[in-house]
C-alpha positions in Angstrom: -82.2 -36.9 18.8 -79.6 -34.3 19.6 -76.1 -35.4 20.5 -74.5 -32.1 21.4 -71.1 -31.2 20.2 -70.8 -28.5 22.9 -69.8 -29.5 26.4 -72.7 -30.9 28.5 -71.9 -28.3 31.3 -73.9 -25.8 29.4 -77.1 -27.8 29.5 -79.9 -27.2 32.0 -81.2 -30.2 34.0 -83.9 -30.9 31.4 -81.3 -30.8 28.6 -78.8 -33.0 30.4 -81.4 -35.7 31.2 -82.5 -35.6 27.6 -79.0 -35.9 26.4 -78.4 -39.0 28.6 -81.5 -40.6 27.2 -80.7 -39.8 23.6 -77.1 -40.9 24.1 -78.4 -44.3 25.4 -80.7 -44.5 22.4 -77.8 -43.8 20.1 -75.8 -46.5 21.9 -78.7 -49.0 21.3 -78.9 -48.1 17.7 -75.1 -48.6 17.2 -75.5 -52.0 18.9 -78.3 -52.9 16.5 -80.7 -53.2 19.5 -83.5 -51.1 18.0 -85.3 -50.7 14.7 -85.9 -46.9 15.0 -83.4 -44.1 14.4 -81.0 -46.3 12.5 -80.5 -43.7 9.8 -80.5 -40.6 12.1 -78.0 -38.0 10.9 -76.7 -37.4 14.4 -75.1 -40.9 14.2 -73.1 -40.3 11.1 -70.0 -39.0 12.9 -70.1 -41.9 15.3 -70.5 -44.5 12.6 -67.5 -42.9 10.8 -65.2 -43.9 13.7 -63.0 -47.0 13.7 -65.0 -48.2 16.8 -68.4 -46.5 16.8 -69.6 -48.3 20.0 -66.5 -47.1 21.9 -67.0 -43.6 20.5 -70.6 -43.4 21.8 -69.5 -44.9 25.1 -66.8 -42.3 25.5 -69.4 -39.6 24.6 -71.7 -41.0 27.3 -68.9 -41.1 29.9 -68.5 -37.3 29.7 -72.2 -36.8 30.0 -72.2 -39.1 33.1 -69.3 -37.1 34.6 -71.2 -33.9 34.2 -74.4 -35.5 35.7 -72.4 -36.8 38.6 -70.9 -33.4 39.2 -74.5 -32.2 39.7 -75.4 -35.1 41.9 -77.7 -36.7 39.3 -78.2 -40.4 39.7 -77.5 -41.8 36.2 -76.8 -45.5 36.0 -73.2 -45.9 34.9 -73.8 -49.6 34.2 -75.7 -48.6 31.1 -72.5 -47.5 29.4 -70.4 -50.0 27.6 -66.6 -50.0 27.5 -64.8 -47.1 26.0 -61.6 -48.4 24.6 -59.1 -46.1 23.1 -61.1 -43.7 21.0 -59.8 -41.0 18.8 -61.3 -37.5 19.0 -63.9 -36.7 16.5 -63.4 -33.6 14.4 -66.1 -31.0 14.5 -66.4 -27.7 12.8 -66.6 -24.2 14.3 -69.7 -23.7 12.3 -71.4 -26.7 13.9 -70.5 -25.5 17.3 -71.8 -22.0 16.5 -75.1 -23.5 15.2 -75.6 -25.6 18.3 -74.7 -22.8 20.6 -77.4 -20.5 19.1 -79.9 -23.4 19.2 -79.1 -24.1 22.9 -79.2 -20.4 23.9 -82.7 -20.1 22.3 -83.8 -23.1 24.4 -82.3 -21.7 27.5 -83.8 -18.3 27.0 -87.3 -19.8 27.3 -86.6 -22.7 29.6 -83.9 -21.6 32.0 -83.4 -17.8 31.8 -80.8 -17.8 34.5 -78.6 -20.1 32.6 -79.2 -18.1 29.4 -78.0 -15.0 31.2 -74.9 -16.9 32.5 -73.9 -18.4 29.2 -75.0 -15.9 26.5 -71.7 -14.1 26.2 -69.5 -17.1 26.5 -67.7 -19.0 23.7 -68.6 -22.6 24.4 -66.1 -25.5 24.8 -66.8 -28.7 23.0 -67.6 -32.0 24.5 -64.3 -33.7 25.4 -64.7 -36.3 22.6 -64.6 -33.6 19.9 -61.7 -31.7 18.4 -62.6 -28.3 16.9 -61.5 -27.4 13.4 -62.5 -24.5 11.1 -65.5 -25.0 8.9 -69.2 -24.4 8.3 -72.2 -26.3 9.8 -71.7 -30.1 9.3 -73.5 -31.5 6.2 -75.4 -34.0 8.3 -77.0 -31.2 10.4 -80.7 -30.7 9.7 -81.1 -27.0 9.3 -84.6 -25.5 9.6 -86.2 -22.3 10.8 -87.1 -24.1 14.0 -83.5 -25.5 14.3 
């Protein structure tokens, strides 16, 4: 499961569809509707919110907005209500880590997007507020990142 901190505009079609599915899985986990993934580290920052379900719904709404801007037919009825949700702090190190991870994926999977984005400094997903810092402690770092 990868719930990107970077804005979904940078994802290729395959990545955006995967993000939608993984976001819906995260929503199911936070609703206690599944047994799997209950302890997944990507959910730590959502569980830390005052209203975790509203936070994941707000996250999914931005993913939906990006999908709709590309004429994807995602089912908006799958997203629950997003009441007032505070922005989630994320570190510059986390964004840099994710950006490198995404660029590596795009280089192989969508070379044209890789060439488009490789020199950019990415924006975050609208739910997140960028603060200085290293990679988040919940991030699983490995050579295959």
